[in-house]
C-alpha positions as CSV (number, residue, x, y, z in Angstrom):
1,M,0.0,0.0,0.0
2,T,1.3,3.5,-0.8
3,D,0.1,6.6,1.1
4,S,-0.4,10.1,-0.3
5,H,3.3,10.9,0.4
6,G,4.6,8.0,-1.6
7,L,5.5,5.9,1.5
8,R,4.8,2.2,1.4
9,G,3.7,-0.1,4.1
10,W,3.1,-3.9,4.2
11,D,2.5,-6.8,6.4
12,Q,2.6,-10.6,6.0
13,V,1.4,-13.8,7.7
14,L,2.4,-17.4,7.4
15,I,-0.5,-19.9,7.0
16,T,-0.7,-23.6,6.6
17,I,-3.4,-25.3,4.6
18,N,-4.0,-28.7,6.3
19,T,-1.0,-30.6,5.1
20,P,-1.1,-34.4,5.1
21,P,0.9,-36.3,7.8
22,T,4.4,-37.4,7.1
23,V,4.9,-41.1,7.4
24,T,8.4,-42.7,7.4
25,I,9.1,-46.5,7.3
26,S,12.6,-47.1,8.7
27,A,12.4,-50.9,8.7
28,P,12.5,-53.2,6.9
29,A,14.6,-51.5,4.3
30,G,13.2,-51.3,0.7
31,G,14.3,-54.3,-1.3
32,A,15.2,-56.4,1.8
33,T,15.0,-60.2,1.4
34,F,13.9,-62.6,4.1
35,N,13.5,-66.4,4.4
36,E,10.1,-67.9,5.1
37,G,9.6,-67.9,8.9
38,D,12.2,-65.1,9.6
39,W,11.3,-62.5,12.1
40,I,10.7,-59.3,10.2
41,V,10.7,-56.1,12.3
42,F,8.6,-53.2,11.1
43,L,9.4,-49.7,12.3
44,G,7.7,-46.4,11.3
45,V,6.8,-42.9,12.5
46,A,4.0,-40.6,11.6
47,V,3.9,-36.8,12.4
48,D,1.2,-34.3,11.5
49,L,1.8,-30.5,11.5
50,E,-1.7,-29.9,13.0
51,D,-2.1,-33.0,15.2
52,G,1.6,-33.8,16.2
53,E,2.8,-37.3,16.8
54,L,0.5,-40.0,15.2
55,T,2.8,-43.0,15.3
56,T,0.4,-45.1,17.5
57,D,-2.3,-44.6,14.8
58,L,-0.3,-46.2,12.0
59,S,-2.0,-49.1,10.2
60,W,0.3,-51.3,8.2
61,S,-0.8,-53.5,5.2
62,S,0.7,-55.8,2.6
63,N,-0.6,-56.1,-0.9
64,R,-0.4,-59.9,-0.4
65,D,-1.6,-60.4,3.2
66,G,-3.8,-57.3,3.9
67,H,-3.6,-55.8,7.3
68,I,-0.4,-56.9,9.1
69,G,0.0,-54.6,12.1
70,T,-0.5,-51.3,13.9
71,G,1.6,-48.7,15.7
72,G,5.2,-47.7,15.3
73,S,6.8,-51.1,15.8
74,F,5.8,-54.8,15.5
75,S,7.3,-58.1,14.2
76,R,6.0,-60.9,12.1
77,T,7.1,-64.3,11.1
78,D,4.1,-65.4,9.1
79,L,4.0,-63.3,5.9
80,S,3.2,-65.2,2.7
81,P,6.1,-66.1,0.4
82,G,6.6,-63.7,-2.5
83,F,7.0,-60.0,-3.1
84,H,5.2,-57.6,-0.7
85,M,4.4,-53.9,-1.1
86,V,4.1,-52.7,2.5
87,T,2.2,-49.4,3.1
């Protein structure tokens, strides 16, 4: 804005438009290979700008076996043989 004397003034605000949570899977590593019956440790975290820590609300699934666990950490020995896309 410019006043009648040619002086300018301004203001600013920082806003956030409901960003999605950030989810990070730290284990198992992408591309890891296991033998049938091996213990597989799953570790992850979830953080949301508006709601904070959401790790306990994580729901894990495999494209082969469906729902496989909840929360930030768990282990399994009974996944089906074959490739798994874990989300």
